[in-house]
N, C-alpha and C positions, 0 to 999 in steps of 0.2 A: 491240634494241639493249645494250649494254654499263653495269651499273650503275659511273654514276664515282665513286661512294664507295669508301675504302679501307673494307676492316672494322674496326670497331673494335676487335678485339684487335691489329690494327697498326701502332694512331695512337698517337704515343707523346709527351708532351707539348711542346711548346717550352720551353724554357729566356725567364725574363722577357725581356724585350725584346731578346732574340740575334737577329744579325742572321741568315738560310739563306742560305750560302752556296753554288754550282752543284758542290760538293763534297759538303756536306751533302745539298743535295738529290737527289742520288742514290742516298743511302742511305732514303728514306719509301721506303716500300711502293706496290706500282702496283696499278690499281685492280682490283675485283674484277669478273673476269670474268662473260656470263653466263649462270646453272646450268643444267647438262647436266641432257640429260630424262631421262635414267636414271645413278641412280648406279653413282661406278667407285670404284678405290682407288687410290692413290699407292704405287706397289710399292717405292718409293726415298726415303727420306727424314732429314732429322737433324736432327730439334728437338732435338739438345744445342749447336751448333753457334750463336753469337752471329752475329749482321746485324742489317742495319737499322741505326733511331735506338731502341733498347729492347728488352729480355728481354720474350716471350710465353710463356706457360703453354702446355703440354701439352694441358690443355684447352679453352684458347683458342684454339688452333691449328688444334686438333681440329674447334669448334665454326663456323670462318671456312670451312674446308673444306666440312662438310655443308651451309653454307649455300646453297652452289653445287652441289653434287652431288658431292664427293667422299668415302666417307660410312666411310674409313678409308685406312688408312696399315700402309707396314711404315717402322719404324723402324730404320737401321741405323747396327754398332759398327764402327771399324775398327783399337781397341787398345783394351787391357784400360780405362783410363776412358770410353770410351763404352760397350762392351760392358755392362760396369756398370749405366751409366745407361739404357741398353736395356731391361735386366730390369725396369729401375724403374718404368721406365714402363710396361711391358706389362701389369705388376701395378695402376696409377696408371688406368689407361682402357682399357675391351673395345673402342674404334675402333683400337689399334693390336696387330700383329704386331713381330716382332721378330728380326734376325739380328744374329751377333755374332761377330766375325775380325781379322785382326790384316791393315790392310790391306797390298799387296805392299812397299810404299814405308817400312812399319814394319819389318818382318818384320828388316830387317838395324840397323836397330837396339836392337832385341832380342839380337837373336844377337851386336854390338858389345859387348853388356855383359852377355851370359854368360847372361841372361835370356829367351833363347826356348822353351825347352822348358818353363821351370814359367809360359808366358805361352801356350801351347798349350793343355799342360795343363787351365788354368782356361778357357780359352773353350772347352774340353769341356764341363767341370762347368754353365758357363753357359747350354750349348746346350740343357741337360738338361730345363730352365724349360719347360714346355708350351706357354707363349704364343712361347717361341723357334721360327721352323719354315725359319729358312737357316742355312749358314752362309756367311759375305759382311761386308762383300765383302774378297775375297781375288781372288789371280789372278795376273798378270804385268803390271808398268810400265816399258818399255823407255825409255820421257822423263823421269822425273825420279831413273830408280836407271840406275846402269851398274855396270862392272866386276864386284870383287868382291860388291858386293852381288847382284847376279842371284841369282848359286849361294845365295844364303839366302835371296831370295824364290823359285827352284824346290822350295826345298826346303819352305819355307814352305808353298807353295799344294800339293804334292801330299798333305800331312800336314793341311790341311782338308779337300783331297777325300776322304779315310780318313774322319775325321771322320765327315763331311754321309754318307758310306753306311752307315758303321755304325750311327747313327743316324735314318737313313731321314730323313733334310732336307735343301731343297733348297741348293744351292751359286750363291750371286748371285757372279759373273764381275765382278772389274775388267780390262776389257783399257784399255791404252793403246799404243797403235803398235809390238804384241804378241800379234796374232792368228791366224798359224801358229802360232807359240809357245803361245800359250794353246791351241789345238785340238790339236797335237800332246802334251801334257802329258794333257789330258783320255782322249783317246787312248790315250795309253801305260799310263793310273793304270786307266781304264775308269771312265765318268764316272759323276755318280749319276742315279738314276731323274731327275730336275729340275733342271734347268741353266736359269737364267735370264743372260744378257748384259748387265747394267746398265749402263744410260748406252750402251747399242749405239751401235758408232761405224766400224763395219765397210762395205765396202757390198756390192753382191750376190752378190760370190762368196761371202763370210761369209753372205750370210742362206739363199747355198744350202745354206750346209753343215748351218747351224742346221738346218734342214728336213728334212734330210736325217738327222739325229738327235734330229730334237724335239724340241731346246735352245728355247726362250724370248729373244726380244728385245726388250726395253724401251728405249722409246724417251721422250727428254728433248724439254727446250727447245731443244737444240741440234740439232736438227729444223728449226726457224724458219729458221735463222740461214742469211744468204743465203752463206755458203760452204759448204755441207752438203750437193751435192748425188750425194755418195754415201751418204749416209742414204736422202736421197731417194730412193733408184735400188733401197735397199734395201728399204724400207717396201713397194714395189710391185710384190716378187717376195716377201715373206714370208707364208708359211704364215697365213691368219688366224686361226687357230686356237692359234698362238705369238708373239703380239703382245699389248705389252704397256705399261703406259705410267707413269714417275716425273715425278718435279721434280729430284731430287739437291739438294731444299735445300739450306742457304741460296744453292746456285749454282744456273750455267745455264737465269737465266730467260729464257725464249720470247719471240720477237720480239713486240710490236715495243717492247716492257720489259726487254732487256738491258739491261743494267749495274746495274738494280733486284735488290733482294734478293728471292731466291726462296722460295716460300711453298706446300704444298700444297692452298692455293686456287686456285693458279696453272693444277694441272690444266686446267681445260677451255683455256687459250686453245692446248696442243697436243694435246688432243682433237681440235680444231676443226680442226687445218690438217688431224692425218690423215686427217681423214672427206672434207675439202677437196681433199689429195692425193691420195688413193686413189678418188676418186668415190662415198663408200660415207654411206648412210642417216646422218647422228648416232647416232641414238638405237639403231644396229641393232649400229653401231661401239663403241656406249658397252655394250649387252648383252655385246658379245664382251669386252671387255677383259674387263668384269666377270668372266665366266665362268671365262676364261684365268685369270685370278686367280687364282680359289678353285683352281683348279685345282693351280697351281704352289703355295701356302702352306694348302692349307687353309682350314676357313670362320672369320670372325672373330666365331662363336658362341661 
């Protein structure tokens, strides 16, 4: 049975005498799941994004994750501020590796201010840190950006690919409503040796492309959503050696706690769903995911 207690790190004291209405209750964190039999890593989280009912420190968040079998995480930057935070975080706690980049929806903003080239140069400087193991999240987003901004997205994506290749780092892909175009850019530029489709959002056709190219598919809590038949179909055909797991915390909390804040300690909910959907022994799946994650990013030691 699942432990009914929310991890201590995610408990926030209530103001004396203040009622907890329905909206506020949604910001409470979900119960801690039963620990996994073999530890895994959360390969995409944002520890600097506030959510829930109070701030949670890096060490406390990772302690809560470790208590349920999530022994490490990849902290991911989306702009200069969060990428600088990422470098500081990986220096603070050895259970973290990092990824730095300009998010595809942020690249047009930097370009509009005439700051894109300087921002890309700083991303490359930050990526030189030995515990930064990926360039990301970068890619294409046709949902939130349209028109002239798409040209800046494509340019930024190509530049990030180049940085990843020259520094020998993995590439973490943000792909929203842009599957064919992301694949096209990767093929035109020549993909880095290790590519991770963060929060994999495709179907069995994109999974087949990833299988062919040796690109990792990282599944998030979205896999458990009722309307995510495409993700379940993709997982069914995904090469087990290319499957990863993530939270994208504080977003994309898995069912049955959708709507509450996400955190790395929630990974077991998604892993158990993956095991059930694929008919795989849970311990064997955890062992596979852990090995895949180390191949993608290197050792946490």
